[in-house]
C-alpha positions in Angstrom: 49.1 52.7 43.0 49.8 52.3 39.3 50.7 48.4 40.2 47.4 47.6 42.3 45.2 49.2 39.1 46.7 47.1 36.8 46.8 44.1 39.0 42.8 44.7 39.1 42.5 45.2 35.1 44.1 42.0 34.2 41.5 40.4 36.7 38.8 42.1 35.4 39.6 40.8 32.1 40.3 37.5 33.1 37.4 37.7 34.4 35.1 38.5 31.5 37.4 35.8 29.3 36.1 33.3 32.3 32.4 34.2 31.8 33.1 34.2 27.9 34.6 30.7 27.8 31.3 29.5 30.2 28.9 30.6 27.8 30.8 29.4 24.5 30.8 26.3 26.6 26.9 25.7 27.4 26.0 26.8 24.2 28.1 24.6 23.0 26.2 22.0 25.0 23.4 23.1 24.3 23.3 22.4 21.1 24.8 19.1 21.4 21.2 18.1 23.6 19.3 19.5 20.8 21.3 17.6 18.0 21.2 14.7 20.1 17.2 15.2 20.6 16.5 15.9 16.9 18.5 12.4 16.1 16.5 10.7 18.4 13.2 11.7 17.1 13.9 11.4 13.7 15.1 7.8 14.9 11.8 7.2 16.8 9.6 8.7 13.5 11.0 6.2 11.3 10.6 3.6 13.4 7.2 4.7 13.9 6.3 4.7 10.7 7.9 1.8 9.4 5.5 -0.1 12.3 2.5 2.0 10.9 3.1 1.3 7.4 3.9 -2.9 8.1 1.6 -3.2 10.8 -1.7 -0.8 10.6 -2.4 0.8 7.5 -1.0 2.2 4.5 -1.8 4.6 1.8 -1.9 2.9 -1.5 -2.3 4.9 -5.1 -4.1 3.9 -7.9 -2.4 3.7 -11.1 -4.4 2.8 -13.5 -8.1 2.1 -15.0 -8.1 -1.5 -13.7 -10.6 -1.0 -11.1 -12.9 1.2 -12.9 -15.5 3.1 -11.7 -15.1 2.8 -7.9 -11.2 2.9 -7.9 -10.1 5.4 -10.9 -6.9 6.2 -12.0 -5.1 8.7 -9.4 -7.7 7.4 -6.4 -6.3 6.7 -3.5 -7.2 3.9 -0.5 -5.4 3.0 3.3 -4.6 -0.2 2.9 -4.8 -2.4 6.3 -2.0 -5.4 5.9 -3.2 -7.7 9.0 -6.3 -8.0 7.6 -5.1 -10.9 4.9 -7.5 -13.3 5.0 -10.3 -11.9 2.6 -14.3 -12.0 2.3 -16.1 -12.4 -1.1 -16.2 -8.5 -2.0 -12.8 -7.6 -0.6 -10.5 -5.5 -2.8 -7.2 -7.0 -1.3 -3.4 -5.2 -2.7 -1.8 -8.2 -4.1 2.4 -8.4 -3.8 4.0 -8.2 -7.5 4.0 -11.1 -9.5 7.4 -11.2 -11.3 9.3 -12.9 -8.0 11.0 -10.6 -7.3 12.0 -10.1 -3.4 13.6 -7.2 -1.7 16.0 -7.6 1.1 14.6 -6.1 4.4 16.2 -3.1 4.5 14.9 -1.7 0.9 11.3 -2.4 2.2 12.3 -0.3 5.1 12.9 1.8 2.8 10.4 1.8 0.1 7.8 2.0 2.5 9.4 5.6 4.5 9.6 7.1 0.8 6.4 5.8 -0.6 4.5 7.1 3.1 5.9 10.6 1.8 4.9 10.3 -1.4 1.5 8.8 -0.9 3.0 6.0 -2.5 3.9 7.4 -5.6 7.9 6.8 -5.8 9.3 3.9 -4.6 13.1 4.0 -4.8 13.5 0.4 -5.1 12.7 -2.6 -7.1 9.3 -1.1 -8.8 9.1 -1.1 -12.2 6.4 0.0 -15.0 5.8 -3.5 -16.2 2.2 -4.8 -15.0 4.3 -7.5 -12.9 6.4 -5.4 -11.6 3.9 -3.6 -9.3 1.2 -4.3 -6.7 -1.9 -4.1 -7.9 -5.5 -4.0 -6.3 -8.3 -6.7 -6.8 -11.7 -7.9 -6.1 -11.8 -11.3 -4.3 -15.3 -13.0 -6.0 -14.9 -16.3 -5.2 -13.1 -18.5 -2.2 -11.8 -22.2 -2.1 -14.4 -24.8 -2.6 -16.5 -22.7 -4.7 -17.1 -23.5 -8.6 -16.8 -21.0 -10.7 -17.0 -20.3 -14.4 -17.4 -16.4 -16.6 -19.7 -15.5 -19.1 -20.0 -12.5 -20.8 -17.2 -11.3 -18.2 -19.7 -11.7 -15.2 -18.7 -14.3 -12.7 -21.4 -16.9 -11.9 -20.3 -19.1 -8.6 -22.2 -22.1 -6.7 -20.4 -21.3 -3.1 -19.1 -24.6 -1.3 -21.9 -26.5 0.1 -24.5 -25.0 -2.4 -26.7 -26.6 -4.9 -27.0 -23.7 -7.4 -25.0 -21.1 -9.5 -25.5 -17.2 -8.4 -24.0 -14.0 -10.4 -20.8 -12.8 -8.7 -23.3 -9.4 -7.7 -26.0 -12.0 -5.7 -23.6 -13.1 -3.6 -21.4 -9.9 -2.5 -23.1 -8.3 0.0 -21.6 -4.7 -0.5 -22.8 -3.1 -4.3 -19.8 -2.3 -6.3 -19.6 -1.0 -10.0 -18.0 -3.0 -13.1 -16.7 -1.9 -16.7 -18.2 -4.2 -19.3 -18.6 -3.1 -23.3 -18.3 -4.6 -26.2 -14.9 -5.8 -27.8 -14.3 -6.8 -31.3 -14.5 -10.8 -31.6 -11.3 -11.3 -32.8 -9.3 -9.4 -29.8 -7.8 -11.3 -27.3 -5.9 -8.5 -25.3 -5.0 -9.8 -21.3 -8.1 -9.5 -19.4 -10.2 -9.3 -21.9 -11.4 -13.0 -21.3 -15.2 -13.1 -21.3 -15.8 -16.6 -21.0 -14.1 -19.6 -18.8 -15.2 -22.7 -18.7 -15.8 -24.7 -14.6 -13.7 -24.9 -12.3 -13.4 -26.1 -8.5 -11.1 -23.4 -6.5 -9.2 -26.2 -4.2 -8.0 -24.7 -0.4 -6.4 -22.2 -0.2 -7.5 -20.8 -4.1 -9.3 -17.2 -4.1 -10.2 -16.1 -7.9 -10.2 -12.2 -7.8 -11.0 -10.3 -10.6 -10.3 -6.9 -11.7 -13.5 -4.4 -11.9 -12.8 -3.3 -15.2 -13.1 -6.3 -17.2 -12.1 -5.4 -20.1 -8.7 -4.2 -19.2 -7.6 -5.9 -16.2 -5.1 -8.5 -16.0 -6.3 -11.0 -13.1 -7.4 -14.2 -12.2 -8.4 -15.2 -16.0 -4.8 -14.5 -16.8 -2.6 -15.3 -13.5 -5.0 -18.4 -12.1 -6.3 -18.3 -8.8 -4.2 -17.1 -6.1 -3.0 -17.7 -2.7 -3.5 -16.1 0.7 0.6 -15.3 1.2 0.0 -13.3 -2.0 -2.5 -10.8 -0.5 -0.6 -8.0 1.4 -3.5 -6.4 3.5 -7.6 -5.5 2.7 -8.3 -2.5 1.3 -10.0 -0.5 4.1 -11.1 3.1 3.1 -11.0 5.0 0.0 -10.3 8.7 0.3 -9.4 10.0 -2.6 -10.8 12.2 -4.6 -13.2 13.1 -2.0 -16.3 12.3 -4.0 -15.4 8.5 -4.3 -15.1 8.6 -0.1 -16.0 5.6 1.3 -15.1 2.8 3.8 -14.9 -0.7 2.1 
C-alpha cells in the first residue's frame, strides 16, 4: 500500500509540473504574439505616417514674423505636398535655399519626428540660418507676368493684358500685409520697397513675404521655379482665432 501511495503521489506531482510547463509555454507564446503584433502595428504606423506626410498633408510651424499679420509667429498651418502648381495669391512652402540635400532615410526620420512635434524639431539638417530651413511665402506673379514694385506694393500686368493692376486687385482672396516706414538709409534684407520692370519667364514665380519689411523673398532670391515648391498651405488651424481655409 505504501508503495502504491508513493507512486500515486509521484504521478500527481509530475502532472502538476506538466500543467505548469504547459501554462508557461502558452504564456510565453501569447507574449511573443503580442510583441509581434505591437511591432507590426508600429511599423505600419511609421509607414502610414510617412505616406501621409509625403503625399497628403503635414503641419508646418511658423517660426518667424515674415507672414504677419495673417500667419503670426508660432501659428500653425497644414500644407498639402501634392498641390505644387500655385495660383495667384496661394501661400506655398518653399524648400531651403542653401542647396543641402538630405538622404531618403533622414527625410523620413525628419518627417516622423516633425509630425509628432508639430514641426518644432527636426533631428537632421535644419539650422537657425534663414537659408537652412523651408519657408512660407505668397505667390503674387506667375510665368509671363510683367511686374514692378513701388512703395512695397507689387504691380502686375498679367500675360496677354494691357494694364498694370496692384497685387490686391488681382488676388481673388484678401490678405493683410505689413508695410511701414523705414529709414531711407536702411538696406536690410527684405526691405527693398521699389523694383524696376521685370518679365517673368516660363516656370518663374514671384513670391513675397506678407511682412514686406522683415521678410526675405523674391526681392532677394529672384524668381523661383516650381521645383522649389514643396506644397501649398490649405488650412491655418492655430491659433484658433486665425482659423481659416486658404
